[in-house]
NULOLO-848839 format. One line per field, with one value per residue: residue in three letters; chain; x, y, z of N, C-alpha, C in turn. Coordinates in pm, 1 decimal, padded with zeros to 6 digits. Example, Ala and Ser with C-alpha at 12.3 -4.5 7.8 and 13.67 -1.06 7.14 Angstrom:
code	c(ALA,SER) $
unit	c(A,A) $
nc1	c(01319.0,01285.0) $
nc2	c(-00569.0,-00225.0) $
nc3	c(00780.0,00708.0) $
cac1	c(01230.0,01367.0) $
cac2	c(-00450.0,-00106.0) $
cac3	c(00780.0,00714.0) $
cc1	c(01320.0,01290.0) $
cc2	c(-00330.0,00003.0) $
cc3	c(00780.0,00787.0) $
***
This chain:
code	c(MET,PRO,LYS,SER,SER,TYR,LYS,GLN,TYR,ILE,ASN,THR,LEU,SER,GLU,ILE,SER,LYS,ALA,ILE,THR,SER,ASP,LEU,TYR,LEU,GLU,ASP,VAL,LEU,LYS,LEU,ILE,VAL,THR,LEU,THR,ALA,ASN,MET,MET,LYS,ALA,LYS,ILE,CYS,ALA,LEU,TRP,LEU,LEU,ASP,ASP,LYS,LYS,LYS,GLU,LEU,ARG,ILE,ARG,ALA,THR,GLN,ALA,MET,SER,ASP,ALA,TYR,LEU,LYS,GLU,ARG,SER,ILE,LYS,TYR,GLY,GLU,GLY,ILE,VAL,GLY,LEU,VAL,ALA,LYS,GLU,LYS,LYS,PRO,LEU,VAL,ILE,LEU,ASN,VAL,LEU,GLU,ASP,ALA,ARG,TYR,LYS,GLU,LYS,GLU,LEU,ALA,LYS,LYS,GLU,LYS,LEU,VAL,SER,MET,ILE,SER,VAL,PRO,MET,MET,VAL,LYS,LYS,LYS,LEU,ILE,GLY,VAL,ILE,ASN,CYS,TYR,THR,THR,SER,GLU,TYR,LYS,PHE,MET,LYS,SER,ASP,VAL,GLU,LEU,MET,SER,THR,VAL,ALA,ASN,GLN,ALA,ALA,VAL,ALA,ILE,GLU,ASN,THR,GLU,LEU,MET,VAL,LYS,THR,LYS,ILE,VAL,GLN,GLU,GLU,LEU,GLU,THR,ARG,LYS,LYS,VAL,GLU,LYS,ALA,LYS,GLY,ILE,LEU,MET,SER,ASN,GLN,ASN,LEU,ASP,GLU,ASN,GLN,ALA,TYR,LYS,ILE,ILE,ARG,SER,SER,SER,MET,ASP,LYS,ARG,VAL,PRO,MET,LYS,ASP,ILE,ALA,GLU,ALA,ILE,ILE,LEU,ALA,ASN,GLU,ILE,GLY,ARG,LYS) $
unit	c(A,A,A,A,A,A,A,A,A,A,A,A,A,A,A,A,A,A,A,A,A,A,A,A,A,A,A,A,A,A,A,A,A,A,A,A,A,A,A,A,A,A,A,A,A,A,A,A,A,A,A,A,A,A,A,A,A,A,A,A,A,A,A,A,A,A,A,A,A,A,A,A,A,A,A,A,A,A,A,A,A,A,A,A,A,A,A,A,A,A,A,A,A,A,A,A,A,A,A,A,A,A,A,A,A,A,A,A,A,A,A,A,A,A,A,A,A,A,A,A,A,A,A,A,A,A,A,A,A,A,A,A,A,A,A,A,A,A,A,A,A,A,A,A,A,A,A,A,A,A,A,A,A,A,A,A,A,A,A,A,A,A,A,A,A,A,A,A,A,A,A,A,A,A,A,A,A,A,A,A,A,A,A,A,A,A,A,A,A,A,A,A,A,A,A,A,A,A,A,A,A,A,A,A,A,A,A,A,A,A,A,A,A,A,A,A,A,A,A,A,A,A,A,A,A,A,A,A,A,A,A,A,A) $
nc1	c(16474.9,16715.2,16756.5,17026.1,17249.1,17295.5,17566.4,17701.4,17665.4,17795.5,18056.4,18095.6,18099.6,18323.5,18550.0,18527.8,18587.8,18859.2,18972.8,18968.3,19184.8,19410.6,19675.1,19575.9,19523.0,19290.0,19124.1,19125.3,19009.1,18746.3,18664.7,18669.6,18463.8,18219.0,18201.0,18189.3,17951.2,17771.1,17758.2,17677.2,17394.9,17277.5,17282.4,17259.7,17399.5,17624.5,17684.0,17902.1,17915.3,18099.8,18102.2,18179.9,18254.5,18328.9,18243.8,17990.4,17867.9,17806.2,18023.5,18042.4,18244.8,18303.9,18222.5,18097.5,18016.6,18042.9,17964.2,18035.4,17891.2,17780.5,18014.7,18114.9,18236.9,18086.0,17876.8,17656.8,17443.3,17423.2,17149.6,17007.1,16832.7,16783.3,17048.5,17130.6,16940.1,16926.3,17169.9,17149.7,16924.1,17001.0,16925.4,16807.2,16657.7,16424.8,16310.6,16063.0,16032.1,16264.8,16219.7,15969.6,15972.7,15968.3,16182.7,16403.2,16689.2,16837.0,16731.2,16735.4,16981.8,16908.7,16732.0,16886.9,17070.0,16878.2,16754.3,16561.4,16449.6,16556.4,16794.9,16900.8,17129.1,17264.2,17617.8,17766.3,17988.0,17939.6,17776.1,17862.5,17852.8,17981.7,17930.5,17727.5,17561.9,17447.9,17221.0,17120.1,16845.7,16740.7,16473.9,16133.8,16166.0,16068.0,16208.1,16295.2,16263.4,16463.7,16648.5,16725.3,16821.5,17050.0,17176.2,17249.5,17417.3,17615.3,17714.9,17774.7,18005.2,18163.2,18210.3,18360.0,18591.4,18658.1,18694.9,18907.4,19102.9,19141.9,19231.6,19481.3,19620.8,19647.8,19779.1,20043.0,20134.2,20165.9,20377.2,20576.2,20606.1,20716.3,20945.9,21082.8,21124.0,21308.3,21525.0,21584.1,21657.0,21891.4,22061.8,22077.0,22222.3,22469.3,22543.0,22577.9,22774.6,22983.1,23026.4,23009.2,22784.6,22480.5,22154.6,21948.1,22067.8,22171.3,21931.2,21811.9,22007.7,21938.0,21655.8,21677.2,21837.6,21669.4,21447.7,21578.6,21674.8,21450.7,21354.5,21218.0,21269.2,21337.0,21517.7,21732.7,21821.9,21886.6,22105.2,22298.7,22347.4,22447.3,22671.4,22824.2,22854.2,23006.1,23225.9,23354.4,23463.4) $
nc2	c(01621.2,01673.9,01943.5,02177.8,02279.6,02588.3,02604.1,02440.1,02590.9,02815.3,02728.6,02626.9,02881.9,02999.6,02807.0,02837.7,03098.2,03084.1,02985.7,03204.8,03344.1,03156.1,02952.5,02776.5,02552.7,02613.1,02402.1,02261.7,02424.8,02447.5,02168.1,02168.6,02354.8,02218.4,02008.0,02103.1,02245.6,02027.2,01867.0,02064.8,02122.7,01868.1,01699.6,01470.2,01504.5,01772.1,02019.5,02218.5,02462.4,02655.6,02963.9,03026.9,03315.9,03389.8,03177.4,03173.3,02977.5,02734.1,02521.3,02194.4,02186.7,02086.1,01823.7,01658.8,01394.8,01032.9,00898.1,00781.6,00856.4,01105.7,01238.9,01298.6,01504.7,01792.7,02036.9,02354.6,02536.3,02899.6,03031.9,02801.7,02514.6,02427.7,02519.9,02693.0,02872.2,02988.0,03092.8,03303.5,03463.7,03513.8,03454.0,03249.1,02907.7,02675.4,02332.7,02100.3,01843.7,01716.5,01546.1,01611.7,01853.6,02069.6,02217.6,02090.4,01929.1,01685.8,01447.3,01156.4,01094.3,01198.5,01005.7,00787.2,00843.8,00883.6,01124.8,01386.8,01642.9,01989.8,02261.1,02551.2,02795.4,03101.0,03225.1,03486.9,03769.0,04071.8,04217.0,04048.7,03726.1,03432.0,03150.8,02878.4,02705.0,02377.2,02161.8,01861.9,01635.7,01318.4,01270.3,01387.7,01736.7,02025.3,02314.1,02571.4,02926.0,02980.8,02781.4,02864.0,03137.2,03096.4,02901.6,03078.3,03257.8,03119.1,03046.8,03290.8,03361.9,03163.6,03225.0,03444.5,03320.8,03174.0,03371.2,03493.5,03296.5,03239.6,03507.9,03500.7,03298.4,03410.4,03640.7,03500.2,03392.8,03611.1,03720.7,03519.8,03544.8,03792.1,03755.2,03568.5,03717.3,03914.0,03769.5,03655.3,03877.9,03952.5,03732.9,03768.6,04012.2,03918.4,03739.7,03898.2,04067.3,03885.0,03736.5,03925.2,03972.8,04086.0,04209.9,04048.7,03829.5,03714.1,03638.7,03461.3,03253.0,03174.0,03109.7,02899.5,02703.7,02658.9,02524.6,02308.4,02167.4,02116.1,02260.8,02533.7,02897.3,03027.2,02860.3,02807.1,03086.6,03124.7,02922.6,03026.4,03280.0,03181.4,03026.8,03240.3,03394.2,03199.6,03201.5,03426.0,03412.9) $
nc3	c(-06536.5,-06287.9,-06100.4,-06106.5,-05861.8,-05678.5,-05580.4,-05779.2,-06010.7,-05944.6,-05923.1,-06173.6,-06334.6,-06212.0,-06286.7,-06565.7,-06563.6,-06489.8,-06703.3,-06883.8,-06834.9,-06872.5,-07009.4,-07188.2,-07447.7,-07736.8,-07796.3,-07565.5,-07370.2,-07507.7,-07458.0,-07177.2,-07135.1,-07245.5,-07061.7,-06803.1,-06827.7,-06909.0,-06690.9,-06498.9,-06602.0,-06588.7,-06815.3,-07097.4,-07321.4,-07428.3,-07643.9,-07847.5,-08071.4,-08323.1,-08466.6,-08805.3,-08931.8,-09198.9,-09379.9,-09318.1,-09152.2,-08890.9,-08694.3,-08534.9,-08255.5,-08001.0,-07773.5,-07486.5,-07520.0,-07584.6,-07805.2,-08127.2,-08341.2,-08276.1,-08220.8,-08481.4,-08711.1,-08821.5,-08995.5,-08997.0,-09173.8,-09133.2,-08991.0,-09028.3,-08939.3,-08582.4,-08440.2,-08631.9,-08643.1,-08365.7,-08357.4,-08569.6,-08468.7,-08228.5,-07983.5,-07691.8,-07732.7,-07661.8,-07657.8,-07642.5,-07722.3,-07944.7,-08173.5,-08279.4,-08355.6,-08634.0,-08725.3,-08624.0,-08735.5,-08727.7,-08681.1,-08697.7,-08585.7,-08317.1,-08264.5,-08229.1,-08032.3,-07841.7,-07749.7,-07630.4,-07503.3,-07566.1,-07500.7,-07630.1,-07667.6,-07753.9,-07784.7,-07673.1,-07686.2,-07551.5,-07828.1,-08022.7,-08202.2,-08100.8,-08094.1,-08072.0,-07787.1,-07689.5,-07506.4,-07408.6,-07298.5,-07194.1,-07144.4,-07150.8,-07051.1,-06936.8,-06981.2,-06789.7,-06708.1,-06550.8,-06598.3,-06850.4,-06808.6,-06644.6,-06818.5,-07016.2,-06891.8,-06835.2,-07100.2,-07201.3,-07040.8,-07135.6,-07384.1,-07374.9,-07264.0,-07480.9,-07698.4,-07588.6,-07566.8,-07848.9,-07927.0,-07780.9,-07907.9,-08175.3,-08110.2,-08031.1,-08278.0,-08435.5,-08276.3,-08296.3,-08583.8,-08618.9,-08464.7,-08609.1,-08839.0,-08753.5,-08693.3,-08930.7,-09065.5,-08919.7,-08972.6,-09252.8,-09257.6,-09135.9,-09351.0,-09571.1,-09475.8,-09435.2,-09673.7,-09865.7,-10011.3,-10174.0,-10048.0,-10153.7,-10248.2,-10004.8,-09885.1,-10059.4,-10020.1,-09749.8,-09781.8,-09952.8,-09832.1,-09605.7,-09744.7,-09872.9,-09652.9,-09519.0,-09295.4,-09093.2,-09184.5,-08975.1,-08801.8,-08968.5,-08974.8,-08713.6,-08701.9,-08843.9,-08715.8,-08469.4,-08555.2,-08638.1,-08406.2,-08261.3,-08411.1,-08366.8,-08114.6) $
cac1	c(16634.6,16733.9,16832.4,17166.5,17270.5,17370.8,17709.6,17763.3,17658.9,17903.0,18168.0,18112.2,18134.3,18455.4,18636.5,18539.1,18666.6,19002.0,19010.3,18971.8,19340.8,19478.9,19723.5,19525.5,19475.2,19163.0,19063.3,19115.2,18904.5,18617.6,18624.5,18617.1,18332.0,18106.7,18205.1,18124.7,17785.3,17685.4,17747.0,17574.9,17269.1,17258.4,17262.9,17330.7,17494.5,17639.5,17751.6,17931.4,17924.7,18165.0,18077.0,18299.4,18179.2,18347.6,18182.7,17851.7,17829.6,17860.1,18086.4,18041.1,18372.6,18344.1,18119.2,18149.1,17944.5,18129.6,17916.2,18113.1,17805.5,17774.8,18162.6,18151.2,18255.7,17989.9,17853.1,17529.3,17451.5,17386.5,17011.4,16957.2,16791.9,16798.8,17149.7,17159.3,16840.3,16965.6,17280.2,17084.8,16837.7,17068.0,16829.2,16792.9,16560.9,16402.2,16214.7,16022.5,16087.2,16331.8,16154.7,15839.3,15998.8,16001.8,16312.0,16528.7,16736.3,16915.5,16628.1,16784.8,17079.4,16843.8,16668.4,16995.4,17132.8,16756.9,16765.8,16432.3,16447.7,16691.6,16790.4,17012.1,17161.6,17395.9,17742.7,17795.8,18044.0,17862.4,17694.2,17926.5,17823.8,18087.9,17885.9,17595.5,17598.4,17333.6,17228.2,17009.1,16808.5,16691.6,16346.4,16092.7,16188.4,16027.5,16334.4,16219.5,16325.7,16588.2,16744.2,16772.7,16912.2,17165.5,17275.7,17293.1,17537.9,17752.7,17737.9,17842.9,18131.9,18246.0,18212.8,18475.1,18691.4,18691.6,18760.4,19045.7,19195.4,19180.4,19333.6,19609.0,19682.9,19687.4,19921.3,20164.7,20157.1,20223.0,20502.2,20654.7,20642.5,20815.9,21066.3,21163.7,21177.2,21418.3,21635.2,21638.3,21715.4,22012.0,22132.1,22104.8,22323.6,22591.5,22587.9,22623.8,22901.5,23097.3,23041.2,23013.6,22646.0,22359.3,22049.5,21848.3,22151.7,22168.3,21795.3,21798.7,22079.5,21861.7,21546.2,21726.7,21881.6,21526.8,21374.8,21659.9,21695.8,21312.7,21334.1,21182.1,21379.5,21393.7,21606.9,21857.3,21888.2,21947.4,22220.3,22398.1,22371.0,22514.8,22798.1,22890.1,22908.0,23133.6,23352.1,23424.2,23523.5) $
cac2	c(01640.0,01729.5,02088.4,02187.9,02343.3,02709.4,02572.2,02399.5,02688.5,02924.9,02649.7,02621.1,03000.2,02977.7,02737.5,02887.2,03232.8,03056.9,02950.8,03312.6,03383.2,03062.5,02951.4,02622.7,02551.1,02624.8,02245.4,02221.0,02518.2,02385.9,02052.0,02225.2,02416.9,02132.3,01911.4,02162.8,02279.3,01925.4,01829.0,02164.5,02092.0,01734.7,01668.9,01339.8,01569.9,01899.8,02030.2,02334.6,02499.2,02781.8,03029.4,03060.7,03427.5,03415.9,03085.0,03190.2,02847.3,02680.0,02382.5,02151.6,02193.1,02004.2,01766.5,01550.9,01261.4,00936.8,00826.1,00807.5,00923.0,01241.8,01311.3,01304.4,01635.8,01842.2,02188.1,02372.5,02677.8,03013.1,03030.2,02677.1,02423.7,02512.9,02597.0,02812.0,02990.6,03060.3,03199.6,03406.5,03560.1,03539.0,03438.2,03109.9,02835.3,02544.4,02254.5,02004.6,01715.7,01736.7,01469.3,01662.9,01992.4,02040.1,02283.5,02024.3,01871.7,01582.7,01362.1,01032.7,01111.6,01218.7,00883.8,00688.6,00880.3,00894.7,01279.4,01414.5,01783.5,02055.3,02383.5,02594.6,02942.5,03163.7,03237.3,03632.8,03875.7,04190.6,04197.5,03960.2,03600.2,03332.8,03022.7,02817.7,02557.4,02282.5,02045.0,01762.3,01529.1,01188.3,01232.2,01530.4,01825.7,02158.6,02388.6,02690.7,03067.9,02996.1,02741.2,02954.5,03238.5,03022.9,02872.5,03186.9,03327.9,03017.4,03065.6,03416.6,03354.1,03066.6,03287.2,03548.9,03258.0,03132.3,03464.3,03519.9,03205.7,03270.1,03609.5,03458.8,03206.7,03503.8,03725.3,03402.0,03378.6,03741.9,03753.5,03435.4,03602.8,03906.7,03711.8,03502.7,03829.7,03995.0,03678.4,03637.4,04009.7,03950.2,03631.6,03836.5,04092.6,03837.5,03673.5,03999.7,04140.6,03803.3,03696.7,04024.1,03954.7,04193.7,04155.1,03943.9,03695.1,03654.9,03624.6,03342.3,03160.2,03139.0,03024.1,02763.2,02609.1,02611.1,02425.8,02191.9,02094.5,02115.1,02304.5,02665.2,02970.1,03090.9,02771.4,02836.1,03194.6,03078.6,02847.4,03127.0,03367.0,03096.2,03013.2,03378.8,03411.7,03103.7,03247.6,03543.7,03368.7) $
cac3	c(-06523.9,-06166.6,-06086.2,-06083.8,-05740.2,-05695.4,-05570.0,-05896.1,-06094.9,-05907.1,-05949.4,-06317.9,-06368.0,-06164.4,-06362.2,-06685.0,-06534.0,-06477.5,-06843.4,-06942.0,-06817.4,-06870.1,-07140.0,-07227.7,-07599.8,-07745.4,-07783.2,-07410.1,-07326.2,-07541.6,-07372.1,-07030.6,-07136.5,-07249.0,-06960.0,-06705.1,-06868.3,-06903.0,-06548.4,-06436.9,-06655.7,-06566.0,-06954.4,-07137.0,-07432.9,-07435.8,-07767.6,-07869.3,-08214.0,-08309.9,-08590.6,-08884.4,-08986.7,-09346.6,-09460.2,-09279.9,-09102.7,-08749.6,-08698.1,-08406.6,-08223.1,-07886.0,-07701.4,-07409.0,-07564.4,-07628.8,-07922.3,-08257.7,-08435.4,-08215.6,-08220.0,-08606.3,-08757.3,-08909.0,-08978.1,-09014.9,-09219.2,-09040.3,-09005.0,-09089.2,-08828.1,-08440.2,-08407.8,-08708.2,-08619.1,-08244.8,-08415.3,-08640.9,-08407.0,-08098.4,-07867.5,-07661.4,-07771.9,-07585.3,-07739.3,-07545.5,-07801.7,-08093.7,-08284.4,-08295.9,-08396.0,-08793.9,-08746.8,-08586.3,-08866.9,-08681.4,-08618.4,-08688.4,-08474.2,-08193.5,-08239.4,-08226.0,-07919.5,-07757.7,-07726.3,-07637.6,-07476.1,-07586.1,-07481.5,-07714.4,-07619.0,-07825.2,-07703.4,-07704.9,-07621.7,-07617.0,-07945.5,-08107.9,-08178.1,-08089.2,-08122.7,-07992.9,-07715.1,-07669.5,-07378.2,-07439.1,-07183.1,-07234.4,-07127.6,-07162.5,-06952.6,-06983.9,-06946.4,-06718.1,-06734.8,-06450.3,-06670.3,-06962.7,-06760.9,-06601.6,-06919.3,-07106.3,-06818.0,-06853.4,-07240.7,-07239.7,-06989.2,-07211.7,-07507.0,-07334.0,-07265.2,-07637.4,-07759.6,-07524.6,-07604.9,-07984.2,-07946.6,-07736.8,-08028.0,-08283.3,-08057.6,-08031.0,-08414.5,-08479.3,-08217.2,-08382.5,-08709.8,-08597.1,-08414.7,-08729.2,-08926.0,-08690.6,-08697.3,-09064.2,-09098.7,-08856.7,-09037.4,-09370.6,-09239.1,-09142.7,-09488.1,-09674.3,-09440.1,-09429.9,-09791.1,-09965.9,-10081.9,-10147.9,-09954.8,-10228.2,-10247.5,-09877.2,-09843.7,-10136.4,-09950.7,-09620.8,-09821.6,-10031.8,-09714.9,-09533.3,-09830.8,-09871.1,-09535.6,-09488.4,-09153.9,-09085.0,-09204.0,-08847.0,-08756.3,-09063.2,-08944.7,-08576.7,-08700.9,-08903.4,-08617.8,-08375.1,-08608.2,-08652.8,-08282.6,-08213.7,-08493.1,-08330.2,-07988.6) $
cc1	c(16617.3,16800.1,16942.8,17156.8,17332.1,17516.4,17768.0,17767.0,17778.7,18044.5,18213.2,18161.2,18289.5,18562.5,18628.6,18622.9,18803.2,19060.5,19038.4,19132.4,19431.4,19570.0,19704.6,19501.2,19341.2,19083.3,19042.5,19018.8,18774.3,18575.1,18579.6,18486.1,18210.2,18079.8,18147.0,17976.2,17728.6,17662.5,17655.4,17420.7,17211.0,17217.1,17323.0,17424.0,17489.4,17733.2,17780.9,17978.3,17992.8,18134.5,18189.1,18208.6,18197.8,18265.6,18019.8,17789.9,17871.5,17920.7,18090.1,18213.8,18413.3,18207.7,18179.9,18096.6,18059.8,18087.0,17991.3,18032.8,17800.4,17912.2,18190.0,18158.1,18147.8,17963.3,17729.2,17516.6,17389.6,17215.0,16939.5,16946.2,16829.4,16924.5,17167.9,17064.4,16869.0,17089.1,17248.4,17010.7,16911.9,17001.6,16804.1,16658.9,16540.5,16279.7,16209.4,16062.6,16146.8,16251.8,16025.5,15850.3,16057.4,16144.4,16440.6,16584.3,16799.1,16852.0,16690.7,16904.4,17011.2,16794.6,16763.7,17034.6,17003.6,16754.0,16612.6,16422.8,16578.7,16680.8,16930.5,17032.4,17289.7,17501.7,17785.2,17904.5,18017.4,17766.7,17757.6,17899.0,17967.0,18045.0,17748.5,17639.5,17457.8,17344.9,17104.3,16968.7,16731.0,16534.8,16265.9,16106.7,16151.9,16125.7,16242.3,16317.5,16449.5,16694.9,16782.4,16877.9,17046.3,17254.0,17330.2,17408.2,17665.1,17793.3,17822.2,17986.7,18219.9,18286.6,18357.7,18595.7,18764.3,18777.0,18905.9,19142.8,19249.9,19265.8,19473.8,19691.7,19733.8,19795.7,20033.0,20204.5,20215.7,20363.2,20620.8,20709.8,20748.1,20948.2,21155.5,21214.3,21306.4,21539.4,21673.3,21717.3,21868.6,22098.9,22173.0,22227.1,22457.2,22641.0,22640.5,22753.1,23027.4,23136.4,23032.2,22887.0,22559.6,22249.8,21963.6,21940.2,22139.4,22038.9,21780.9,21889.6,21994.1,21737.5,21567.4,21759.0,21754.7,21455.7,21466.7,21663.8,21542.8,21301.8,21294.0,21311.9,21446.1,21518.7,21745.4,21911.6,21955.8,22075.3,22333.5,22448.0,22488.0,22660.2,22888.3,22960.9,23013.8,23246.0,23416.2,23483.2,23672.7) $
cc2	c(01713.3,01872.9,02095.8,02298.8,02471.5,02695.2,02530.2,02508.7,02803.2,02867.1,02635.8,02748.4,03028.1,02915.6,02778.5,03034.2,03189.3,03034.9,03074.8,03355.0,03278.6,03055.7,02806.5,02665.7,02574.5,02505.2,02226.9,02317.8,02471.2,02261.7,02079.1,02272.0,02326.9,02038.7,01964.5,02198.5,02151.0,01859.6,01933.2,02163.2,01951.4,01685.8,01551.2,01405.6,01717.6,01926.0,02182.1,02372.2,02653.2,02838.6,03069.7,03180.2,03426.5,03303.6,03084.8,03044.1,02811.8,02551.4,02343.8,02122.3,02108.3,01946.7,01659.8,01412.8,01174.7,00878.6,00876.5,00891.4,01081.2,01312.9,01337.9,01468.7,01675.7,01980.0,02200.4,02521.7,02768.1,03039.8,02914.7,02585.4,02514.4,02574.5,02719.7,02916.3,03070.6,03156.6,03313.2,03508.8,03589.8,03539.3,03283.0,03034.6,02714.5,02454.9,02131.4,01844.3,01733.2,01674.9,01519.1,01797.0,01976.5,02133.4,02208.6,01927.1,01732.6,01470.2,01213.5,01004.8,01105.3,01074.3,00787.2,00731.3,00898.5,01023.7,01321.1,01593.2,01866.6,02201.4,02432.8,02739.9,02989.1,03204.5,03385.9,03679.0,04005.8,04153.2,04091.6,03816.6,03522.5,03207.3,03004.3,02692.5,02500.6,02195.7,01977.0,01667.2,01412.1,01149.0,01387.2,01605.1,01967.2,02266.6,02534.5,02820.5,03069.7,02920.1,02800.7,03070.1,03199.7,02973.0,02988.6,03264.7,03252.6,03040.5,03172.0,03426.0,03264.6,03137.0,03385.7,03455.8,03196.1,03234.9,03508.5,03416.2,03220.7,03386.3,03597.4,03384.0,03316.3,03578.2,03638.2,03411.5,03500.8,03758.2,03639.1,03474.9,03713.6,03846.5,03649.7,03609.1,03886.7,03891.7,03643.3,03755.8,04019.0,03853.4,03698.1,03924.4,04030.7,03794.8,03792.8,04066.0,04025.8,03741.9,03802.5,03997.3,04078.9,04120.2,04042.7,03818.5,03640.9,03580.7,03475.8,03224.7,03086.6,03047.5,02908.9,02674.4,02559.3,02496.2,02313.3,02094.5,02061.9,02150.3,02449.3,02766.9,03024.6,02994.1,02774.7,02978.0,03191.9,03026.1,02940.4,03218.6,03295.3,03083.2,03139.4,03417.8,03328.3,03128.4,03357.7,03531.5,03311.5) $
cc3	c(-06378.3,-06179.5,-06030.1,-05931.8,-05773.4,-05681.4,-05706.8,-06002.2,-06078.8,-05954.9,-06114.2,-06377.7,-06330.7,-06256.7,-06501.7,-06707.9,-06535.5,-06613.0,-06933.4,-06935.5,-06802.8,-07003.3,-07205.4,-07386.9,-07625.0,-07746.3,-07644.3,-07344.9,-07368.3,-07480.3,-07226.5,-07030.6,-07147.0,-07134.0,-06844.6,-06711.4,-06852.8,-06769.9,-06482.6,-06462.2,-06642.7,-06709.0,-07005.6,-07240.0,-07427.9,-07561.1,-07811.1,-08033.8,-08250.1,-08464.4,-08678.1,-08985.3,-09138.7,-09431.4,-09418.8,-09218.1,-08969.6,-08758.9,-08547.0,-08365.2,-08087.2,-07843.7,-07589.2,-07428.6,-07618.5,-07751.2,-08050.1,-08355.1,-08398.8,-08229.9,-08368.9,-08644.2,-08847.1,-08884.3,-09034.2,-09101.3,-09131.6,-09082.8,-09034.4,-08944.3,-08703.8,-08402.0,-08494.4,-08675.3,-08488.4,-08290.0,-08481.3,-08555.3,-08263.6,-07987.8,-07835.7,-07717.3,-07691.2,-07665.7,-07650.1,-07606.1,-07948.8,-08209.8,-08345.8,-08362.4,-08560.5,-08810.6,-08706.8,-08710.9,-08858.7,-08613.4,-08601.0,-08596.6,-08325.9,-08150.5,-08172.3,-08069.3,-07809.8,-07673.5,-07713.0,-07623.9,-07516.4,-07533.1,-07568.6,-07715.0,-07712.8,-07722.5,-07747.6,-07607.5,-07671.6,-07715.1,-08047.2,-08090.7,-08182.9,-08130.7,-08064.9,-07912.5,-07679.9,-07565.6,-07418.6,-07315.0,-07269.8,-07206.3,-07134.5,-07038.7,-07005.6,-06910.6,-06891.9,-06738.8,-06650.5,-06536.8,-06781.2,-06915.3,-06705.4,-06702.0,-06999.7,-07032.5,-06834.4,-06991.5,-07276.6,-07169.6,-07065.2,-07333.1,-07493.9,-07323.6,-07387.5,-07703.8,-07725.5,-07563.4,-07766.0,-08000.5,-07887.3,-07848.2,-08164.6,-08232.6,-08070.1,-08177.6,-08461.2,-08414.4,-08265.1,-08508.8,-08696.9,-08537.3,-08517.3,-08844.4,-08874.4,-08715.1,-08843.9,-09107.7,-09051.6,-08944.6,-09173.2,-09382.1,-09239.9,-09271.3,-09574.2,-09601.4,-09455.5,-09574.2,-09901.6,-10056.0,-10070.3,-10069.2,-10019.5,-10222.6,-10105.2,-09844.5,-09934.7,-10064.3,-09814.9,-09681.9,-09878.9,-09911.3,-09638.1,-09634.9,-09855.2,-09762.8,-09463.6,-09323.4,-09196.0,-09117.1,-09067.9,-08807.7,-08848.1,-09001.6,-08809.0,-08598.0,-08745.0,-08786.7,-08499.7,-08406.8,-08613.0,-08507.0,-08219.1,-08290.1,-08446.7,-08171.0,-08012.6) $
***
């Protein structure tokens, strides 16, 4: 496998760093990470697995591979196979030939895709595991210490980008919920005042309208507020 240049390494870190402060969706961030990492490592396949801490499993979430077989959604238990082992031990692992390693679980897929050597590294934010990222070659390649260090740095940078994106998504959801609550409260107040209703009756009208029209309660609340403002003019 040809060695990646220092310039490629810096460019990869730079592009992932940009993703940390971007407003990209998580899927776009993941696709960016695997594409940049595959190019940097000159790998045939780069795959990114994210940890589901509640289910104690890792699920493949992104790859730059075009193969339908490799693109198929699948998961692996924490501690199982190479990916699960790297996640559990939080240490990088290199394999000269995946077909000869008893720990590797996807040998049929490896044969089909002609995968040989593998490097697998944990994606960490401080001591927190985010996931695991793998790169494969199509011929035997002995990954060196410099390869492991380089990929570990990229993986940890990527982990920060992923955590930041997920945090932004959660923040947006919370903000939207708060905004909906404020508008529903305002709409309730209008109904209570205009139609002499109690709070429970006003809420039921908004909820029923939402269900009947199959639109969010926020939309119903906004319509009530707008109608009231127009009525005042």
